[in-house]
N, C-alpha and C positions, 0 to 999 in steps of 0.2 A: 684929747686923743689925736693921733696923727693919721691923716687921710692919705692913702696910697692909691693913686690912680691905676686902673687896669686898662680901660678902653673907654670909648665914648659913653658917658652916662653911668659909669661904674666906679665904685670906690669901696675900699675896705678900711674900717676903723677898728682900733683896739678897744677891748672892753676891760672893765675893771675885774672881771671874773675869769680871766685867762682865755676867753673866747674872742673871736673876731666877728665883726658884723660886716656882711657883704650887702651892698645895695645897688640895684640897677634902676636909676631914676627915670630912664626913658621908658622901660617896660613896666615899671611900677611894682617891683617886688624886692624883697630882701630876706636874709636868713642869717643865723649864727652858725659858726663852725669852730671846731677846736683849733687852738693856737699851733698845734704841731702839724697842721696841714698847710699847704700852699695852694693858691688859687690862681688860675689863668683863664683867658678866654681867647677864642679866635672865631673867625667867620663874621657874618653880618645877618642879624635877624630880619633885615628888610628884603633879603633875596630868598630864593627857594631852597638854598642849601641850609640857611639858618645860622644860628650862633651856638657854639659849644662852650660851656663853662666846665672846667676841670678842677676838681679838688683832689690833691694827692698828699698822702702822708710824707713827711720829709724823708723817711727811709724808703719810700716808694712801695711799702708793703700793702697799703690799702688805698682806696680812692673811690671817687664817685664822678659821674658825668651827667651834666644837664644839657640836653639838646633842645633848642627852642626854634621852632619852624612856623611859618605862617600857616594859618588854618582858615578855611573859607566860612566857618561858622563860629558863633560864640554860644556854647552850650555846656551843659553838665555832661561830661563824658561818662559813659556807662560801660559795664562789661559787655552788655548786649551789642552796643555800637562797635566796640573794638573787634568782637568776634565776627560781626557782619562785614566790616571793612577789611579785616585781615584774618580770614578764616584759617590760614595755615600757621598763624602765629601761635607758639606754645604759650598758653596762659594757664598756670597752675595755681591753685588756691587763691582765686581772685576775691577781692573785697572792695567795697566802695567806702571811702572815708571822707571827712571834711578836712581841708587844709586852709590855713590862714588864721587870722585873729578873729576875735568876737565881732569886730567892726565889718570885716569883709572875709567871706569864705567861699571856696569853690569845691566841687566834688572831685576827688582824685581816685583813680582805680589803681590799686596796689596788687601786684602779683609776682610770682616767681616764673622764670622762663628758662628754657633750654636753648634759646636762640643765639646766645653769645658764644661764638666758636673759640674765642681766645681764653675765656675764663670759665667756660662750662656754664653752670647755672647762675643766673643773675636775679637780682631783686629789682623790680621796676615800679615806678609810680608815674602815671600819666594823667594830665588834666589840661583843660583849655581855659585860657584867661586872656581877655582882650584880643580875641581872634589869633592867638598863638597857641600851638600845641607844645606842652612841656613834657619831656620824657626824661625822668630822673632814673639813672641806672647805676647799679653797683654790683659787685660780686656779693654772694651771700656772706662771705667773710667780712664785708664792710657794712653789714646790716645796722650795726650800732651807729655808724656815721649817717647812714640813710635816715634812721629814725630821728637823730638829732637835727638834721637839716630840715626834714619835713615837719617836725613838731615846732620848730622855731620860725617857719615860713610866715612872712607878712605880705599882704597885698594892699596896695593903695586903692582908694575909692576911685 
């Protein structure tokens, strides 16, 4: 397979099944995504602004954003904690699930939200891993992509 560099510690490889594999070696995670999507990143996970990874369908009809920002704790994020820290955040139909492989998993809070002004209702998945907060966001129209990304997510030990 051909490796295509994105940024420091990031690469994409082609898969035999029409999907691509994204891996961030510095932050220790990776996932699969459909071949008809492009991926890019900007920012820096070492500063307070964080890093953003964007997946967008080639026709730009659907997409997903992953925002990674430093977090002062390493914990299992819960619905209760999100509501405590962000009481005005719209959190609809929340649930807590496990993300990762059998070797390494973390708890992710999945919910719908009305906070995204550009797309209306969004689908969100938030979790903490290695003192970074991961916020995966997509429009509800991109839920299939969201599910594919989160179900293929891998974490390094």
